[in-house]
MIVEXSE-567826 format. One record per residue: residue in one letter; y, z, x of N, C-alpha, C in turn. Coordinates in steps of 0.2 Angstrom, whole numbers, plus 5000, padded with zeros to 4 digits. Example, Ala and Ser with C-alpha at 12.3 -4.5 7.8 and 13.67 -1.06 7.14 Angstrom:
BEGIN
+------+------+------+------+------+------+------+------+------+------+
! rest !  nyy !  nzz !  nxx ! cayy ! cazz ! caxx !  cyy !  czz !  cxx !
+------+------+------+------+------+------+------+------+------+------+
!    A ! 4972 ! 5039 ! 5066 ! 4978 ! 5039 ! 5062 ! 4984 ! 5039 ! 5066 !
!    S ! 4989 ! 5035 ! 5064 ! 4995 ! 5036 ! 5068 ! 5000 ! 5039 ! 5064 !
+------+------+------+------+------+------+------+------+------+------+
REM end
This chain:
BEGIN
+------+------+------+------+------+------+------+------+------+------+
! rest !  nyy !  nzz !  nxx ! cayy ! cazz ! caxx !  cyy !  czz !  cxx !
+------+------+------+------+------+------+------+------+------+------+
!    M ! 4981 ! 4963 ! 5322 ! 4982 ! 4970 ! 5324 ! 4987 ! 4973 ! 5319 !
!    E ! 4992 ! 4969 ! 5316 ! 4996 ! 4972 ! 5311 ! 4992 ! 4973 ! 5304 !
!    L ! 4987 ! 4969 ! 5303 ! 4983 ! 4970 ! 5297 ! 4979 ! 4976 ! 5298 !
!    M ! 4977 ! 4978 ! 5304 ! 4973 ! 4984 ! 5305 ! 4977 ! 4990 ! 5304 !
!    L ! 4983 ! 4990 ! 5306 ! 4988 ! 4996 ! 5305 ! 4989 ! 4997 ! 5297 !
!    W ! 4990 ! 4991 ! 5294 ! 4992 ! 4991 ! 5287 ! 4986 ! 4994 ! 5283 !
!    N ! 4980 ! 4992 ! 5285 ! 4973 ! 4995 ! 5282 ! 4973 ! 5002 ! 5283 !
!    A ! 4974 ! 5004 ! 5289 ! 4974 ! 5011 ! 5291 ! 4979 ! 5016 ! 5287 !
!    A ! 4985 ! 5013 ! 5286 ! 4990 ! 5017 ! 5283 ! 4988 ! 5017 ! 5275 !
!    L ! 4986 ! 5012 ! 5272 ! 4983 ! 5012 ! 5265 ! 4977 ! 5016 ! 5264 !
!    T ! 4973 ! 5016 ! 5269 ! 4967 ! 5021 ! 5269 ! 4969 ! 5028 ! 5269 !
!    G ! 4974 ! 5030 ! 5274 ! 4976 ! 5037 ! 5274 ! 4980 ! 5039 ! 5268 !
!    A ! 4984 ! 5034 ! 5265 ! 4988 ! 5036 ! 5259 ! 4983 ! 5037 ! 5253 !
!    L ! 4978 ! 5033 ! 5253 ! 4973 ! 5033 ! 5247 ! 4969 ! 5040 ! 5248 !
!    A ! 4967 ! 5041 ! 5254 ! 4964 ! 5048 ! 5255 ! 4968 ! 5054 ! 5253 !
!    L ! 4975 ! 5053 ! 5255 ! 4979 ! 5059 ! 5253 ! 4980 ! 5059 ! 5245 !
!    V ! 4980 ! 5054 ! 5242 ! 4981 ! 5054 ! 5235 ! 4974 ! 5056 ! 5232 !
!    G ! 4968 ! 5054 ! 5234 ! 4962 ! 5057 ! 5232 ! 4961 ! 5064 ! 5233 !
!    W ! 4963 ! 5067 ! 5239 ! 4963 ! 5074 ! 5240 ! 4967 ! 5078 ! 5235 !
!    F ! 4973 ! 5075 ! 5234 ! 4978 ! 5078 ! 5229 ! 4975 ! 5078 ! 5222 !
!    A ! 4972 ! 5073 ! 5220 ! 4969 ! 5072 ! 5213 ! 4963 ! 5077 ! 5213 !
!    R ! 4959 ! 5078 ! 5218 ! 4954 ! 5082 ! 5217 ! 4956 ! 5090 ! 5217 !
!    T ! 4961 ! 5091 ! 5221 ! 4964 ! 5098 ! 5221 ! 4967 ! 5100 ! 5214 !
!    M ! 4971 ! 5095 ! 5211 ! 4973 ! 5096 ! 5204 ! 4968 ! 5097 ! 5199 !
!    W ! 4963 ! 5093 ! 5200 ! 4957 ! 5093 ! 5195 ! 4954 ! 5100 ! 5195 !
!    A ! 4953 ! 5102 ! 5201 ! 4950 ! 5109 ! 5202 ! 4954 ! 5114 ! 5199 !
!    E ! 4961 ! 5114 ! 5200 ! 4966 ! 5119 ! 5197 ! 4966 ! 5118 ! 5190 !
!    V ! 4965 ! 5112 ! 5187 ! 4965 ! 5112 ! 5179 ! 4959 ! 5115 ! 5177 !
!    Q ! 4953 ! 5114 ! 5180 ! 4947 ! 5117 ! 5178 ! 4947 ! 5125 ! 5178 !
!    R ! 4950 ! 5128 ! 5184 ! 4951 ! 5135 ! 5185 ! 4956 ! 5138 ! 5179 !
!    L ! 4961 ! 5134 ! 5177 ! 4966 ! 5136 ! 5172 ! 4962 ! 5136 ! 5165 !
!    N ! 4958 ! 5131 ! 5164 ! 4954 ! 5131 ! 5158 ! 4950 ! 5137 ! 5157 !
!    I ! 4946 ! 5139 ! 5162 ! 4942 ! 5144 ! 5162 ! 4946 ! 5151 ! 5161 !
!    L ! 4952 ! 5151 ! 5164 ! 4956 ! 5157 ! 5163 ! 4959 ! 5157 ! 5156 !
!    L ! 4960 ! 5152 ! 5153 ! 4963 ! 5151 ! 5146 ! 4957 ! 5153 ! 5141 !
!    N ! 4951 ! 5151 ! 5142 ! 4946 ! 5153 ! 5138 ! 4944 ! 5161 ! 5138 !
!    R ! 4945 ! 5163 ! 5144 ! 4944 ! 5171 ! 5145 ! 4949 ! 5174 ! 5141 !
!    T ! 4955 ! 5172 ! 5142 ! 4961 ! 5175 ! 5138 ! 4960 ! 5175 ! 5131 !
!    R ! 4958 ! 5169 ! 5128 ! 4957 ! 5169 ! 5121 ! 4951 ! 5174 ! 5119 !
!    E ! 4946 ! 5175 ! 5123 ! 4941 ! 5180 ! 5121 ! 4944 ! 5187 ! 5121 !
!    E ! 4948 ! 5188 ! 5126 ! 4951 ! 5195 ! 5127 ! 4956 ! 5196 ! 5121 !
!    V ! 4960 ! 5192 ! 5119 ! 4964 ! 5193 ! 5114 ! 4961 ! 5194 ! 5107 !
!    A ! 4956 ! 5191 ! 5106 ! 4952 ! 5192 ! 5100 ! 4948 ! 5199 ! 5100 !
!    R ! 4947 ! 5201 ! 5106 ! 4943 ! 5207 ! 5106 ! 4948 ! 5213 ! 5106 !
!    D ! 4954 ! 5213 ! 5109 ! 4959 ! 5218 ! 5110 ! 4963 ! 5220 ! 5104 !
!    Y ! 4965 ! 5215 ! 5100 ! 4970 ! 5216 ! 5095 ! 4966 ! 5217 ! 5088 !
!    V ! 4970 ! 5221 ! 5084 ! 4967 ! 5223 ! 5077 ! 4970 ! 5219 ! 5072 !
!    T ! 4967 ! 5219 ! 5066 ! 4970 ! 5215 ! 5060 ! 4975 ! 5220 ! 5057 !
!    K ! 4979 ! 5217 ! 5053 ! 4984 ! 5220 ! 5049 ! 4982 ! 5225 ! 5044 !
!    T ! 4976 ! 5224 ! 5041 ! 4973 ! 5228 ! 5036 ! 4971 ! 5235 ! 5040 !
!    T ! 4968 ! 5234 ! 5046 ! 4966 ! 5240 ! 5050 ! 4972 ! 5244 ! 5052 !
!    V ! 4977 ! 5241 ! 5054 ! 4983 ! 5245 ! 5056 ! 4986 ! 5248 ! 5050 !
!    H ! 4986 ! 5245 ! 5044 ! 4989 ! 5248 ! 5038 ! 4984 ! 5254 ! 5036 !
!    A ! 4978 ! 5253 ! 5036 ! 4973 ! 5259 ! 5034 ! 4974 ! 5265 ! 5039 !
!    D ! 4975 ! 5263 ! 5046 ! 4976 ! 5269 ! 5050 ! 4983 ! 5272 ! 5049 !
!    M ! 4988 ! 5268 ! 5048 ! 4995 ! 5271 ! 5047 ! 4995 ! 5275 ! 5040 !
!    S ! 4991 ! 5273 ! 5035 ! 4991 ! 5277 ! 5029 ! 4987 ! 5284 ! 5030 !
!    R ! 4982 ! 5284 ! 5034 ! 4979 ! 5290 ! 5036 ! 4984 ! 5295 ! 5040 !
!    V ! 4987 ! 5292 ! 5045 ! 4992 ! 5296 ! 5049 ! 4998 ! 5299 ! 5044 !
!    M ! 5000 ! 5295 ! 5039 ! 5005 ! 5297 ! 5035 ! 5003 ! 5302 ! 5030 !
!    D ! 4997 ! 5302 ! 5028 ! 4994 ! 5307 ! 5024 ! 4993 ! 5314 ! 5027 !
!    Q ! 4991 ! 5313 ! 5034 ! 4991 ! 5319 ! 5038 ! 4998 ! 5322 ! 5039 !
!    L ! 5003 ! 5318 ! 5040 ! 5009 ! 5321 ! 5041 ! 5012 ! 5324 ! 5034 !
!    K ! 5010 ! 5321 ! 5029 ! 5012 ! 5324 ! 5022 ! 5009 ! 5331 ! 5021 !
!    R ! 5003 ! 5331 ! 5023 ! 4999 ! 5338 ! 5022 ! 5003 ! 5343 ! 5027 !
!    L ! 5004 ! 5341 ! 5033 ! 5007 ! 5346 ! 5038 ! 5014 ! 5348 ! 5035 !
!    D ! 5018 ! 5343 ! 5032 ! 5024 ! 5345 ! 5030 ! 5024 ! 5350 ! 5024 !
!    E ! 5019 ! 5349 ! 5020 ! 5018 ! 5354 ! 5014 ! 5016 ! 5360 ! 5017 !
!    K ! 5012 ! 5361 ! 5022 ! 5010 ! 5367 ! 5025 ! 5016 ! 5371 ! 5028 !
!    L ! 5020 ! 5367 ! 5031 ! 5026 ! 5370 ! 5034 ! 5031 ! 5372 ! 5029 !
!    D ! 5031 ! 5369 ! 5023 ! 5036 ! 5371 ! 5018 ! 5033 ! 5377 ! 5015 !
!    R ! 5026 ! 5378 ! 5014 ! 5023 ! 5384 ! 5011 ! 5025 ! 5390 ! 5016 !
!    M ! 5024 ! 5389 ! 5023 ! 5026 ! 5394 ! 5028 ! 5033 ! 5396 ! 5027 !
!    M ! 5037 ! 5391 ! 5027 ! 5045 ! 5393 ! 5026 ! 5046 ! 5397 ! 5020 !
!    E ! 5043 ! 5396 ! 5014 ! 5044 ! 5399 ! 5008 ! 5042 ! 5407 ! 5009 !
!    R ! 5036 ! 5408 ! 5013 ! 5034 ! 5415 ! 5014 ! 5039 ! 5419 ! 5018 !
!    F ! 5041 ! 5415 ! 5023 ! 5046 ! 5419 ! 5028 ! 5053 ! 5420 ! 5025 !
!    V ! 5055 ! 5416 ! 5020 ! 5061 ! 5416 ! 5017 ! 5062 ! 5422 ! 5012 !
!    K ! 5056 ! 5424 ! 5009 ! 5056 ! 5429 ! 5004 ! 5057 ! 5436 ! 5007 !
+------+------+------+------+------+------+------+------+------+------+
REM end
């Protein structure tokens, strides 16, 4: 009788450990999938330094032109 209780307790404990291991394995798999998706999105959403530099150069050129136009307008009104 004592041996049967001991076997039942060990079986229950082993079943609990097995369930926990299966749950953790499923969670690791889910996190792995999410990590792969994140890597794909990061590569898609971000730009390179050269692209940002080119865009900023265009913006600065436009601002310089606008500044020159404003200076010419101010010269006309001051006269």
